[in-house]
N, CA, C and O atoms as a GROMACS GRO file, in nm:
protein
  556
    1MET      N    1   9.948   8.922   9.082
    1MET     CA    2   9.805   8.945   9.073
    1MET      C    3   9.768   8.974   8.928
    1MET      O    4   9.846   9.030   8.851
    2LYS      N    5   9.645   8.935   8.894
    2LYS     CA    6   9.591   8.966   8.762
    2LYS      C    7   9.455   9.033   8.781
    2LYS      O    8   9.373   8.988   8.862
    3THR      N    9   9.432   9.140   8.706
    3THR     CA   10   9.308   9.216   8.715
    3THR      C   11   9.230   9.204   8.585
    3THR      O   12   9.287   9.209   8.476
    4PHE      N   13   9.098   9.188   8.598
    4PHE     CA   14   9.010   9.174   8.483
    4PHE      C   15   8.889   9.266   8.500
    4PHE      O   16   8.855   9.306   8.611
    5LYS      N   17   8.827   9.298   8.389
    5LYS     CA   18   8.704   9.379   8.389
    5LYS      C   19   8.587   9.290   8.431
    5LYS      O   20   8.572   9.178   8.382
    6LEU      N   21   8.505   9.339   8.523
    6LEU     CA   22   8.384   9.270   8.566
    6LEU      C   23   8.270   9.316   8.476
    6LEU      O   24   8.237   9.434   8.471
    7ILE      N   25   8.210   9.222   8.404
    7ILE     CA   26   8.104   9.253   8.309
    7ILE      C   27   7.966   9.243   8.373
    7ILE      O   28   7.880   9.328   8.350
    8SER      N   29   7.944   9.138   8.454
    8SER     CA   30   7.816   9.124   8.522
    8SER      C   31   7.836   9.056   8.656
    8SER      O   32   7.931   8.980   8.677
    9LEU      N   33   7.742   9.084   8.747
    9LEU     CA   34   7.746   9.028   8.882
    9LEU      C   35   7.605   8.989   8.923
    9LEU      O   36   7.514   9.071   8.921
   10ASN      N   37   7.589   8.862   8.961
   10ASN     CA   38   7.461   8.812   9.011
   10ASN      C   39   7.485   8.738   9.141
   10ASN      O   40   7.579   8.659   9.152
   11LEU      N   41   7.400   8.762   9.239
   11LEU     CA   42   7.406   8.690   9.365
   11LEU      C   43   7.302   8.579   9.361
   11LEU      O   44   7.191   8.600   9.314
   12LEU      N   45   7.339   8.462   9.410
   12LEU     CA   46   7.247   8.350   9.416
   12LEU      C   47   7.207   8.332   9.563
   12LEU      O   48   7.290   8.298   9.647
   13GLU      N   49   7.079   8.355   9.590
   13GLU     CA   50   7.029   8.342   9.727
   13GLU      C   51   6.909   8.248   9.724
   13GLU      O   52   6.806   8.280   9.666
   14ASP      N   53   6.925   8.132   9.786
   14ASP     CA   54   6.824   8.027   9.782
   14ASP      C   55   6.793   7.996   9.636
   14ASP      O   56   6.883   7.955   9.562
   15ASP      N   57   6.669   8.014   9.592
   15ASP     CA   58   6.633   7.989   9.453
   15ASP      C   59   6.620   8.118   9.373
   15ASP      O   60   6.560   8.119   9.266
   16THR      N   61   6.676   8.226   9.425
   16THR     CA   62   6.662   8.356   9.362
   16THR      C   63   6.796   8.404   9.306
   16THR      O   64   6.900   8.388   9.369
   17ILE      N   65   6.790   8.462   9.187
   17ILE     CA   66   6.908   8.525   9.128
   17ILE      C   67   6.888   8.676   9.136
   17ILE      O   68   6.790   8.730   9.084
   18ILE      N   69   6.981   8.743   9.203
   18ILE     CA   70   6.973   8.888   9.220
   18ILE      C   71   7.076   8.951   9.128
   18ILE      O   72   7.196   8.936   9.148
   19ASN      N   73   7.028   9.022   9.027
   19ASN     CA   74   7.117   9.089   8.932
   19ASN      C   75   7.159   9.223   8.991
   19ASN      O   76   7.075   9.307   9.022
   20ILE      N   77   7.289   9.242   9.005
   20ILE     CA   78   7.343   9.369   9.054
   20ILE      C   79   7.385   9.450   8.932
   20ILE      O   80   7.484   9.416   8.866
   21PRO      N   81   7.312   9.558   8.900
   21PRO     CA   82   7.347   9.638   8.782
   21PRO      C   83   7.478   9.712   8.806
   21PRO      O   84   7.491   9.785   8.904
   22LEU      N   85   7.573   9.696   8.718
   22LEU     CA   86   7.706   9.754   8.737
   22LEU      C   87   7.722   9.888   8.669
   22LEU      O   88   7.680   9.908   8.554
   23GLU      N   89   7.782   9.981   8.741
   23GLU     CA   90   7.834  10.104   8.681
   23GLU      C   91   7.976  10.074   8.632
   23GLU      O   92   8.018  10.118   8.525
   24ASP      N   93   8.048   9.998   8.715
   24ASP     CA   94   8.185   9.959   8.684
   24ASP      C   95   8.224   9.846   8.779
   24ASP      O   96   8.161   9.827   8.884
   25GLY      N   97   8.327   9.772   8.744
   25GLY     CA   98   8.371   9.666   8.832
   25GLY      C   99   8.499   9.600   8.787
   25GLY      O  100   8.533   9.599   8.669
   26LEU      N  101   8.569   9.544   8.885
   26LEU     CA  102   8.693   9.471   8.861
   26LEU      C  103   8.689   9.339   8.935
   26LEU      O  104   8.618   9.324   9.035
   27ILE      N  105   8.764   9.243   8.885
   27ILE     CA  106   8.784   9.119   8.956
   27ILE      C  107   8.933   9.090   8.952
   27ILE      O  108   8.998   9.101   8.848
   28ILE      N  109   8.987   9.054   9.068
   28ILE     CA  110   9.131   9.038   9.082
   28ILE      C  111   9.162   8.898   9.131
   28ILE      O  112   9.111   8.854   9.234
   29ASN      N  113   9.247   8.828   9.056
   29ASN     CA  114   9.300   8.701   9.101
   29ASN      C  115   9.426   8.733   9.178
   29ASN      O  116   9.526   8.774   9.119
   30LYS      N  117   9.424   8.714   9.310
   30LYS     CA  118   9.539   8.750   9.393
   30LYS      C  119   9.657   8.655   9.372
   30LYS      O  120   9.770   8.686   9.409
   31GLU      N  121   9.629   8.539   9.312
   31GLU     CA  122   9.732   8.439   9.286
   31GLU      C  123   9.813   8.408   9.412
   31GLU      O  124   9.935   8.392   9.406
   32ASP      N  125   9.743   8.400   9.525
   32ASP     CA  126   9.809   8.366   9.650
   32ASP      C  127   9.795   8.217   9.679
   32ASP      O  128   9.734   8.144   9.601
   33GLU      N  129   9.851   8.172   9.790
   33GLU     CA  130   9.847   8.030   9.824
   33GLU      C  131   9.707   7.978   9.853
   33GLU      O  132   9.684   7.857   9.852
   34ASN      N  133   9.611   8.068   9.879
   34ASN     CA  134   9.473   8.029   9.905
   34ASN      C  135   9.383   8.041   9.782
   34ASN      O  136   9.263   8.015   9.791
   35SER      N  137   9.439   8.080   9.668
   35SER     CA  138   9.362   8.101   9.544
   35SER      C  139   9.246   8.198   9.566
   35SER      O  140   9.132   8.172   9.528
   36THR      N  141   9.277   8.310   9.627
   36THR     CA  142   9.177   8.411   9.662
   36THR      C  143   9.152   8.507   9.546
   36THR      O  144   9.244   8.546   9.474
   37TRP      N  145   9.026   8.543   9.531
   37TRP     CA  146   8.984   8.641   9.431
   37TRP      C  147   8.915   8.757   9.504
   37TRP      O  148   8.850   8.737   9.606
   38LEU      N  149   8.930   8.878   9.450
   38LEU     CA  150   8.859   8.995   9.498
   38LEU      C  151   8.767   9.044   9.387
   38LEU      O  152   8.807   9.051   9.271
   39ILE      N  153   8.644   9.076   9.423
   39ILE     CA  154   8.547   9.127   9.327
   39ILE      C  155   8.501   9.262   9.379
   39ILE      O  156   8.447   9.270   9.490
   40GLU      N  157   8.521   9.367   9.302
   40GLU     CA  158   8.473   9.499   9.342
   40GLU      C  159   8.373   9.549   9.239
   40GLU      O  160   8.402   9.554   9.119
   41ALA      N  161   8.257   9.586   9.288
   41ALA     CA  162   8.150   9.636   9.201
   41ALA      C  163   8.108   9.774   9.248
   41ALA      O  164   8.092   9.799   9.367
   42TYR      N  165   8.090   9.863   9.153
   42TYR     CA  166   8.040   9.997   9.177
   42TYR      C  167   7.903  10.004   9.112
   42TYR      O  168   7.890   9.982   8.992
   43THR      N  169   7.799  10.034   9.192
   43THR     CA  170   7.662  10.023   9.143
   43THR      C  171   7.571  10.126   9.211
   43THR      O  172   7.614  10.201   9.298
   44ASP      N  173   7.446  10.127   9.169
   44ASP     CA  174   7.350  10.216   9.233
   44ASP      C  175   7.310  10.159   9.369
   44ASP      O  176   7.358  10.052   9.408
   45LEU      N  177   7.224  10.229   9.441
   45LEU     CA  178   7.188  10.188   9.577
   45LEU      C  179   7.071  10.091   9.583
   45LEU      O  180   7.025  10.059   9.692
   46SER      N  181   7.023  10.043   9.471
   46SER     CA  182   6.901   9.962   9.468
   46SER      C  183   6.908   9.835   9.554
   46SER      O  184   6.804   9.789   9.602
   47HIS      N  185   7.024   9.779   9.573
   47HIS     CA  186   7.037   9.655   9.651
   47HIS      C  187   7.115   9.675   9.781
   47HIS      O  188   7.159   9.578   9.843
   48TYR      N  189   7.133   9.799   9.823
   48TYR     CA  190   7.214   9.826   9.942
   48TYR      C  191   7.159   9.755  10.066
   48TYR      O  192   7.233   9.686  10.136
   49ASP      N  193   7.030   9.770  10.093
   49ASP     CA  194   6.971   9.709  10.213
   49ASP      C  195   6.984   9.557  10.209
   49ASP      O  196   7.012   9.493  10.310
   50GLN      N  197   6.962   9.500  10.093
   50GLN     CA  198   6.972   9.356  10.076
   50GLN      C  199   7.115   9.307  10.102
   50GLN      O  200   7.135   9.204  10.166
   51LEU      N  201   7.214   9.381  10.052
   51LEU     CA  202   7.353   9.343  10.071
   51LEU      C  203   7.401   9.368  10.214
   51LEU      O  204   7.486   9.296  10.266
   52GLN      N  205   7.345   9.471  10.276
   52GLN     CA  206   7.387   9.506  10.412
   52GLN      C  207   7.358   9.392  10.510
   52GLN      O  208   7.430   9.377  10.609
   53LYS      N  209   7.254   9.313  10.484
   53LYS     CA  210   7.223   9.203  10.576
   53LYS      C  211   7.331   9.094  10.574
   53LYS      O  212   7.344   9.018  10.670
   54PHE      N  213   7.409   9.087  10.465
   54PHE     CA  214   7.519   8.990  10.457
   54PHE      C  215   7.649   9.044  10.516
   54PHE      O  216   7.738   8.967  10.553
   55ASP      N  217   7.659   9.176  10.525
   55ASP     CA  218   7.783   9.239  10.571
   55ASP      C  219   7.813   9.200  10.716
   55ASP      O  220   7.729   9.215  10.804
   56GLY      N  221   7.933   9.149  10.738
   56GLY     CA  222   7.974   9.110  10.873
   56GLY      C  223   7.926   8.973  10.917
   56GLY      O  224   7.959   8.929  11.027
   57GLN      N  225   7.849   8.905  10.834
   57GLN     CA  226   7.802   8.772  10.869
   57GLN      C  227   7.904   8.667  10.827
   57GLN      O  228   7.990   8.692  10.742
   58GLU      N  229   7.894   8.553  10.886
   58GLU     CA  230   7.981   8.441  10.852
   58GLU      C  231   7.922   8.357  10.739
   58GLU      O  232   7.977   8.252  10.706
   59LYS      N  233   7.813   8.402  10.681
   59LYS     CA  234   7.745   8.328  10.575
   59LYS      C  235   7.809   8.359  10.439
   59LYS      O  236   7.830   8.475  10.405
   60ASP      N  237   7.839   8.254  10.364
   60ASP     CA  238   7.894   8.272  10.230
   60ASP      C  239   7.786   8.317  10.132
   60ASP      O  240   7.668   8.284  10.147
   61ILE      N  241   7.829   8.393  10.034
   61ILE     CA  242   7.742   8.438   9.926
   61ILE      C  243   7.797   8.376   9.798
   61ILE      O  244   7.914   8.393   9.766
   62ILE      N  245   7.712   8.306   9.725
   62ILE     CA  246   7.752   8.252   9.596
   62ILE      C  247   7.720   8.357   9.491
   62ILE      O  248   7.607   8.406   9.484
   63VAL      N  249   7.820   8.391   9.411
   63VAL     CA  250   7.800   8.490   9.305
   63VAL      C  251   7.836   8.428   9.171
   63VAL      O  252   7.922   8.340   9.160
   64GLN      N  253   7.769   8.478   9.070
   64GLN     CA  254   7.796   8.439   8.932
   64GLN      C  255   7.843   8.564   8.860
   64GLN      O  256   7.774   8.666   8.859
   65VAL      N  257   7.961   8.557   8.802
   65VAL     CA  258   8.017   8.673   8.734
   65VAL      C  259   8.057   8.638   8.591
   65VAL      O  260   8.089   8.523   8.560
   66VAL      N  261   8.055   8.739   8.507
   66VAL     CA  262   8.112   8.727   8.373
   66VAL      C  263   8.229   8.824   8.370
   66VAL      O  264   8.217   8.939   8.412
   67ILE      N  265   8.341   8.774   8.320
   67ILE     CA  266   8.466   8.848   8.322
   67ILE      C  267   8.510   8.882   8.180
   67ILE      O  268   8.499   8.799   8.089
   68THR      N  269   8.559   9.002   8.160
   68THR     CA  270   8.624   9.052   8.039
   68THR      C  271   8.528   9.080   7.923
   68THR      O  272   8.520   9.194   7.877
   69LYS      N  273   8.454   8.978   7.875
   69LYS     CA  274   8.361   8.997   7.763
   69LYS      C  275   8.229   8.930   7.796
   69LYS      O  276   8.227   8.825   7.860
   70LYS      N  277   8.119   8.990   7.752
   70LYS     CA  278   7.987   8.933   7.784
   70LYS      C  279   7.967   8.795   7.722
   70LYS      O  280   7.880   8.720   7.766
   71GLU      N  281   8.046   8.760   7.621
   71GLU     CA  282   8.034   8.629   7.557
   71GLU      C  283   8.098   8.517   7.640
   71GLU      O  284   8.074   8.399   7.614
   72ASN      N  285   8.179   8.553   7.740
   72ASN     CA  286   8.248   8.452   7.820
   72ASN      C  287   8.151   8.375   7.908
   72ASN      O  288   8.046   8.426   7.947
   73ASP      N  289   8.187   8.251   7.939
   73ASP     CA  290   8.106   8.170   8.030
   73ASP      C  291   8.107   8.234   8.169
   73ASP      O  292   8.208   8.290   8.211
   74PRO      N  293   7.995   8.225   8.240
   74PRO     CA  294   7.993   8.275   8.378
   74PRO      C  295   8.082   8.189   8.467
   74PRO      O  296   8.099   8.070   8.444
   75ALA      N  297   8.139   8.253   8.568
   75ALA     CA  298   8.218   8.184   8.669
   75ALA      C  299   8.146   8.201   8.803
   75ALA      O  300   8.086   8.305   8.830
   76TYR      N  301   8.154   8.098   8.886
   76TYR     CA  302   8.088   8.100   9.016
   76TYR      C  303   8.192   8.110   9.126
   76TYR      O  304   8.296   8.044   9.123
   77PHE      N  305   8.164   8.196   9.225
   77PHE     CA  306   8.254   8.216   9.337
   77PHE      C  307   8.178   8.204   9.468
   77PHE      O  308   8.061   8.242   9.478
   78GLN      N  309   8.245   8.149   9.567
   78GLN     CA  310   8.194   8.144   9.704
   78GLN      C  311   8.262   8.258   9.776
   78GLN      O  312   8.384   8.256   9.793
   79THR      N  313   8.185   8.359   9.820
   79THR     CA  314   8.243   8.484   9.868
   79THR      C  315   8.183   8.527  10.002
   79THR      O  316   8.086   8.470  10.052
   80ARG      N  317   8.244   8.629  10.056
   80ARG     CA  318   8.191   8.704  10.170
   80ARG      C  319   8.217   8.851  10.145
   80ARG      O  320   8.314   8.887  10.077
   81ILE      N  321   8.132   8.936  10.199
   81ILE     CA  322   8.151   9.080  10.183
   81ILE      C  323   8.267   9.124  10.272
   81ILE      O  324   8.266   9.100  10.392
   82SER      N  325   8.365   9.188  10.211
   82SER     CA  326   8.475   9.242  10.291
   82SER      C  327   8.462   9.393  10.309
   82SER      O  328   8.522   9.451  10.399
   83SER      N  329   8.381   9.456  10.223
   83SER     CA  330   8.358   9.600  10.236
   83SER      C  331   8.229   9.638  10.164
   83SER      O  332   8.203   9.592  10.052
   84LEU      N  333   8.150   9.722  10.227
   84LEU     CA  334   8.028   9.775  10.167
   84LEU      C  335   8.023   9.923  10.201
   84LEU      O  336   8.002   9.960  10.317
   85LYS      N  337   8.042  10.007  10.101
   85LYS     CA  338   8.048  10.152  10.122
   85LYS      C  339   7.934  10.220  10.049
   85LYS      O  340   7.908  10.194   9.931
   86LYS      N  341   7.864  10.308  10.120
   86LYS     CA  342   7.753  10.382  10.062
   86LYS      C  343   7.799  10.526  10.036
   86LYS      O  344   7.856  10.591  10.123
   87PHE      N  345   7.771  10.573   9.914
   87PHE     CA  346   7.800  10.710   9.876
   87PHE      C  347   7.667  10.782   9.856
   87PHE      O  348   7.563  10.726   9.891
   88THR      N  349   7.667  10.901   9.804
   88THR     CA  350   7.543  10.976   9.787
   88THR      C  351   7.441  10.901   9.701
   88THR      O  352   7.329  10.877   9.747
   89ASN      N  353   7.478  10.863   9.579
   89ASN     CA  354   7.385  10.795   9.488
   89ASN      C  355   7.432  10.656   9.449
   89ASN      O  356   7.361  10.586   9.377
   90LYS      N  357   7.548  10.615   9.494
   90LYS     CA  358   7.608  10.488   9.451
   90LYS      C  359   7.660  10.413   9.572
   90LYS      O  360   7.659  10.462   9.685
   91MET      N  361   7.706  10.290   9.545
   91MET     CA  362   7.772  10.212   9.648
   91MET      C  363   7.882  10.129   9.587
   91MET      O  364   7.884  10.104   9.466
   92SER      N  365   7.974  10.089   9.671
   92SER     CA  366   8.083  10.000   9.632
   92SER      C  367   8.074   9.878   9.720
   92SER      O  368   8.060   9.888   9.842
   93ILE      N  369   8.083   9.761   9.658
   93ILE     CA  370   8.084   9.636   9.732
   93ILE      C  371   8.210   9.560   9.695
   93ILE      O  372   8.242   9.542   9.577
   94MET      N  373   8.281   9.514   9.797
   94MET     CA  374   8.401   9.433   9.777
   94MET      C  375   8.372   9.294   9.833
   94MET      O  376   8.337   9.279   9.950
   95LEU      N  377   8.388   9.195   9.747
   95LEU     CA  378   8.369   9.055   9.786
   95LEU      C  379   8.504   8.985   9.780
   95LEU      O  380   8.585   9.013   9.691
   96GLU      N  381   8.527   8.894   9.872
   96GLU     CA  382   8.649   8.815   9.870
   96GLU      C  383   8.608   8.668   9.875
   96GLU      O  384   8.524   8.629   9.956
   97GLY      N  385   8.669   8.588   9.788
   97GLY     CA  386   8.628   8.448   9.787
   97GLY      C  387   8.712   8.361   9.698
   97GLY      O  388   8.825   8.393   9.661
   98HIS      N  389   8.652   8.247   9.664
   98HIS     CA  390   8.723   8.144   9.588
   98HIS      C  391   8.636   8.094   9.473
   98HIS      O  392   8.514   8.087   9.484
   99LEU      N  393   8.702   8.061   9.364
   99LEU     CA  394   8.635   8.006   9.247
   99LEU      C  395   8.566   7.877   9.286
   99LEU      O  396   8.626   7.791   9.351
  100ARG      N  397   8.441   7.863   9.248
  100ARG     CA  398   8.362   7.748   9.290
  100ARG      C  399   8.345   7.644   9.182
  100ARG      O  400   8.352   7.524   9.209
  101ARG      N  401   8.324   7.686   9.060
  101ARG     CA  402   8.298   7.594   8.950
  101ARG      C  403   8.387   7.627   8.832
  101ARG      O  404   8.418   7.743   8.805
  102SER      N  405   8.427   7.525   8.764
  102SER     CA  406   8.507   7.547   8.644
  102SER      C  407   8.416   7.592   8.530
  102SER      O  408   8.294   7.574   8.537
  103ARG      N  409   8.474   7.649   8.426
  103ARG     CA  410   8.394   7.700   8.314
  103ARG      C  411   8.325   7.588   8.238
  103ARG      O  412   8.220   7.611   8.179
  104ASN      N  413   8.381   7.466   8.238
  104ASN     CA  414   8.317   7.355   8.169
  104ASN      C  415   8.188   7.313   8.239
  104ASN      O  416   8.098   7.259   8.176
  105GLU      N  417   8.179   7.338   8.368
  105GLU     CA  418   8.060   7.300   8.443
  105GLU      C  419   7.938   7.378   8.395
  105GLU      O  420   7.826   7.327   8.404
  106TYR      N  421   7.957   7.500   8.346
  106TYR     CA  422   7.844   7.578   8.298
  106TYR      C  423   7.774   7.504   8.184
  106TYR      O  424   7.651   7.493   8.184
  107SER      N  425   7.850   7.453   8.089
  107SER     CA  426   7.791   7.378   7.978
  107SER      C  427   7.718   7.255   8.028
  107SER      O  428   7.610   7.222   7.980
  108GLU      N  429   7.777   7.186   8.125
  108GLU     CA  430   7.714   7.067   8.181
  108GLU      C  431   7.584   7.102   8.252
  108GLU      O  432   7.484   7.030   8.239
  109LEU      N  433   7.584   7.212   8.328
  109LEU     CA  434   7.462   7.254   8.398
  109LEU      C  435   7.352   7.292   8.299
  109LEU      O  436   7.235   7.259   8.318
  110LEU      N  437   7.391   7.362   8.193
  110LEU     CA  438   7.294   7.402   8.090
  110LEU      C  439   7.234   7.279   8.024
  110LEU      O  440   7.113   7.270   8.007
  111LEU      N  441   7.318   7.184   7.985
  111LEU     CA  442   7.271   7.061   7.922
  111LEU      C  443   7.177   6.984   8.016
  111LEU      O  444   7.073   6.935   7.974
  112GLU      N  445   7.216   6.975   8.142
  112GLU     CA  446   7.132   6.906   8.240
  112GLU      C  447   6.994   6.972   8.251
  112GLU      O  448   6.892   6.904   8.258
  113ARG      N  449   6.992   7.105   8.252
  113ARG     CA  450   6.866   7.179   8.261
  113ARG      C  451   6.777   7.153   8.139
  113ARG      O  452   6.656   7.136   8.153
  114LEU      N  453   6.837   7.149   8.020
  114LEU     CA  454   6.760   7.123   7.899
  114LEU      C  455   6.707   6.980   7.897
  114LEU      O  456   6.595   6.956   7.852
  115LEU      N  457   6.787   6.886   7.944
  115LEU     CA  458   6.741   6.746   7.951
  115LEU      C  459   6.626   6.732   8.050
  115LEU      O  460   6.532   6.656   8.026
  116GLU      N  461   6.633   6.804   8.162
  116GLU     CA  462   6.525   6.801   8.260
  116GLU      C  463   6.395   6.856   8.202
  116GLU      O  464   6.286   6.817   8.245
  117LYS      N  465   6.406   6.945   8.104
  117LYS     CA  466   6.287   6.998   8.036
  117LYS      C  467   6.231   6.900   7.934
  117LYS      O  468   6.127   6.926   7.872
  118GLY      N  469   6.299   6.787   7.917
  118GLY     CA  470   6.250   6.684   7.826
  118GLY      C  471   6.295   6.699   7.682
  118GLY      O  472   6.243   6.632   7.594
  119LEU      N  473   6.391   6.786   7.657
  119LEU     CA  474   6.440   6.804   7.520
  119LEU      C  475   6.531   6.688   7.482
  119LEU      O  476   6.602   6.633   7.567
  120HIS      N  477   6.530   6.652   7.354
  120HIS     CA  478   6.618   6.548   7.305
  120HIS      C  479   6.637   6.565   7.154
  120HIS      O  480   6.564   6.639   7.088
  121GLY      N  481   6.737   6.496   7.102
  121GLY     CA  482   6.762   6.499   6.958
  121GLY      C  483   6.794   6.637   6.905
  121GLY      O  484   6.865   6.715   6.969
  122GLU      N  485   6.741   6.664   6.788
  122GLU     CA  486   6.767   6.791   6.719
  122GLU      C  487   6.716   6.911   6.800
  122GLU      O  488   6.779   7.017   6.800
  123GLU      N  489   6.605   6.894   6.868
  123GLU     CA  490   6.549   7.000   6.952
  123GLU      C  491   6.646   7.036   7.065
  123GLU      O  492   6.665   7.154   7.096
  124LEU      N  493   6.706   6.936   7.126
  124LEU     CA  494   6.805   6.958   7.232
  124LEU      C  495   6.927   7.031   7.177
  124LEU      O  496   6.974   7.127   7.237
  125LEU      N  497   6.978   6.987   7.065
  125LEU     CA  498   7.095   7.048   7.004
  125LEU      C  499   7.071   7.194   6.970
  125LEU      O  500   7.155   7.280   6.997
  126THR      N  501   6.956   7.222   6.910
  126THR     CA  502   6.922   7.360   6.873
  126THR      C  503   6.911   7.449   6.996
  126THR      O  504   6.966   7.560   6.998
  127ALA      N  505   6.841   7.402   7.100
  127ALA     CA  506   6.824   7.480   7.222
  127ALA      C  507   6.959   7.503   7.291
  127ALA      O  508   6.985   7.612   7.341
  128PHE      N  509   7.044   7.400   7.294
  128PHE     CA  510   7.175   7.412   7.357
  128PHE      C  511   7.259   7.517   7.286
  128PHE      O  512   7.318   7.604   7.350
  129LYS      N  513   7.266   7.510   7.153
  129LYS     CA  514   7.345   7.606   7.076
  129LYS      C  515   7.295   7.749   7.097
  129LYS      O  516   7.375   7.842   7.113
  130GLU      N  517   7.164   7.766   7.099
  130GLU     CA  518   7.105   7.898   7.117
  130GLU      C  519   7.137   7.954   7.256
  130GLU      O  520   7.176   8.069   7.270
  131GLN      N  521   7.119   7.870   7.359
  131GLN     CA  522   7.137   7.919   7.494
  131GLN      C  523   7.284   7.933   7.534
  131GLN      O  524   7.316   8.016   7.618
  132ILE      N  525   7.372   7.854   7.476
  132ILE     CA  526   7.514   7.868   7.508
  132ILE      C  527   7.566   8.003   7.457
  132ILE      O  528   7.660   8.058   7.513
  133LYS      N  529   7.505   8.055   7.351
  133LYS     CA  530   7.541   8.188   7.300
  133LYS      C  531   7.486   8.298   7.389
  133LYS      O  532   7.552   8.399   7.411
  134ARG      N  533   7.364   8.278   7.441
  134ARG     CA  534   7.299   8.380   7.524
  134ARG      C  535   7.348   8.381   7.667
  134ARG      O  536   7.339   8.483   7.735
  135LYS      N  537   7.400   8.270   7.715
  135LYS     CA  538   7.451   8.255   7.852
  135LYS      C  539   7.344   8.286   7.957
  135LYS      O  540   7.362   8.377   8.038
  136PRO      N  541   7.233   8.211   7.956
  136PRO     CA  542   7.132   8.237   8.059
  136PRO      C  543   7.187   8.205   8.197
  136PRO      O  544   7.278   8.123   8.212
  137LEU      N  545   7.130   8.273   8.299
  137LEU     CA  546   7.173   8.247   8.436
  137LEU      C  547   7.128   8.109   8.478
  137LEU      O  548   7.014   8.070   8.452
  138LEU      N  549   7.215   8.037   8.544
  138LEU     CA  550   7.183   7.903   8.593
  138LEU      C  551   7.199   7.901   8.744
  138LEU      O  552   7.293   7.961   8.797
  139LYS      N  553   7.108   7.833   8.811
  139LYS     CA  554   7.117   7.821   8.958
  139LYS      C  555   7.194   7.698   8.992
  139LYS      O  556   7.214   7.669   9.110
   0.00000   0.00000   0.00000
């Protein structure tokens, strides 16, 4: 197993990106035969009710995470809630799932989005360089 620091966690629901503000978090590559990952986030209670509706359901949750450093490309996982614990002022959420997109796909998705906006030439290059540094959320 390999453990990494979880820098950010976003849930993708329909056309909405839900940012889960982290107090702390880990992501673990179990390195098993199923290529399973565990994501544990410790956060405030602001999204507890929203997350509780997914708990125990057979519906997958797509999450976008940044691992180790905020400069890293986001990674996408197809997950399900395996544990949701409520404490006095905080909560812990454990997600289990599989890597969905490779890191190169992020650049391709960003480029596709900029092309859809009608950018081209030098304008496209400038916007791409700027946004690849900022790592905007992509649906």
